[in-house]
C-alpha positions as CSV (number, residue, x, y, z in Angstrom):
1,M,-136.5,-6.8,58.4
2,S,-136.9,-3.4,56.7
3,E,-137.0,-5.1,53.3
4,L,-140.6,-6.2,54.2
5,C,-143.6,-3.9,54.1
6,E,-147.3,-3.6,54.5
7,V,-149.0,-2.2,51.4
8,V,-152.5,-0.6,52.0
9,I,-155.0,-0.2,49.2
10,T,-158.5,1.1,49.3
11,A,-161.2,0.8,46.7
12,P,-164.9,1.7,46.4
13,D,-166.0,-1.9,45.6
14,S,-165.1,-4.5,48.3
15,D,-165.7,-7.4,45.9
16,W,-163.3,-5.9,43.3
17,L,-160.8,-5.3,46.1
18,Y,-161.1,-8.9,47.3
19,A,-160.5,-10.3,43.7
20,F,-157.6,-7.8,43.2
21,A,-156.0,-9.0,46.5
22,R,-156.4,-12.6,45.6
23,S,-154.8,-12.0,42.2
24,L,-151.8,-10.3,43.8
25,V,-151.3,-13.3,46.2
26,E,-151.8,-15.8,43.4
27,D,-149.3,-14.0,41.2
28,G,-146.7,-13.9,44.0
29,L,-146.7,-10.2,44.5
30,A,-147.7,-10.6,48.2
31,A,-147.5,-13.3,50.8
32,S,-150.9,-12.5,52.2
33,A,-153.8,-10.0,52.0
34,H,-156.2,-8.9,54.7
35,N,-159.4,-7.3,53.8
36,F,-161.3,-4.8,56.0
37,T,-164.8,-3.9,54.9
38,P,-166.4,-1.5,55.3
39,V,-164.3,1.5,56.1
40,R,-165.5,5.1,56.0
41,S,-163.2,7.3,54.0
42,I,-163.1,11.1,54.1
43,Y,-160.9,12.8,51.6
44,T,-160.5,15.8,49.3
45,W,-160.9,15.2,45.6
46,Q,-161.0,18.0,43.0
47,G,-161.5,20.6,45.7
48,Q,-164.4,18.9,47.4
49,V,-164.5,16.9,50.6
50,Q,-165.8,13.5,49.8
51,E,-167.2,10.7,52.0
52,R,-167.8,7.1,51.0
53,T,-167.8,3.6,52.2
54,E,-164.9,1.6,50.8
55,G,-162.9,-1.6,51.2
56,R,-159.4,-1.5,52.6
57,M,-156.8,-4.2,52.3
58,S,-153.4,-4.8,53.8
59,L,-150.8,-6.8,51.9
60,H,-147.6,-8.3,53.4
61,T,-144.8,-8.3,50.9
62,S,-141.3,-7.1,50.2
63,R,-140.3,-3.6,49.2
64,A,-139.1,-5.0,45.9
65,R,-142.8,-5.8,45.0
66,V,-144.3,-2.3,45.7
67,A,-143.6,-0.9,42.2
68,D,-145.2,-3.9,40.6
69,I,-148.3,-3.6,42.9
70,V,-148.6,0.1,42.2
71,A,-148.3,-0.5,38.4
72,R,-151.0,-3.1,38.5
73,A,-153.2,-0.9,40.6
74,K,-152.8,2.0,38.1
75,R,-153.9,-0.4,35.3
76,E,-156.8,-2.1,37.0
77,H,-158.1,0.0,39.9
78,P,-161.5,1.8,39.4
79,H,-160.1,5.1,40.8
80,E,-158.3,7.6,38.6
81,V,-155.7,7.9,41.4
82,P,-155.6,4.6,43.3
83,G,-154.9,4.9,47.0
84,V,-151.8,2.7,47.5
85,S,-149.2,3.3,50.2
86,A,-146.5,1.2,51.8
87,R,-145.1,1.1,55.4
88,P,-142.0,-0.7,56.5
89,I,-142.4,-3.7,58.8
90,I,-139.7,-3.0,61.4
91,D,-140.3,-6.0,63.8
92,G,-142.6,-8.8,64.6
93,N,-142.7,-12.6,65.0
94,P,-139.5,-13.7,63.4
95,D,-141.1,-16.9,62.1
96,Y,-143.9,-14.9,60.4
97,L,-141.5,-12.4,58.9
98,T,-139.4,-15.2,57.5
99,W,-142.5,-16.7,56.0
100,I,-143.3,-13.4,54.3
101,A,-139.8,-13.2,52.9
102,T,-139.7,-16.7,51.6
103,T,-143.2,-16.8,50.2
104,D,-142.5,-13.8,48.0
105,R,-140.1,-15.4,45.6
106,R,-141.3,-14.8,42.1
107,P,-139.1,-12.6,39.9
108,S,-140.1,-8.9,39.8
109,A,-141.8,-7.7,36.6
110,A,-140.1,-4.2,36.9
């Protein structure tokens, strides 16, 4: 099932992140989205260690959708460099994995 993946995105505004996740699911770029709020983020930006409370979401989708999700995040995300990363789904409930694969059927915009 390596064609499936989990895409993780963080954002400083949990309401924005929720709306963004919903739009990705509605537009067929992900089968599902799971929001985790709040999360405490610690990172280096422009030479300074930063700390902030953010929202985090996890999308279940196909690898073919990642480029479209990244492109949309670059256009719409409030951060200059949106935190978007993908991890392969290597195993799990076969019925759930089939559902992800068959829910994600819209043509790619890329």
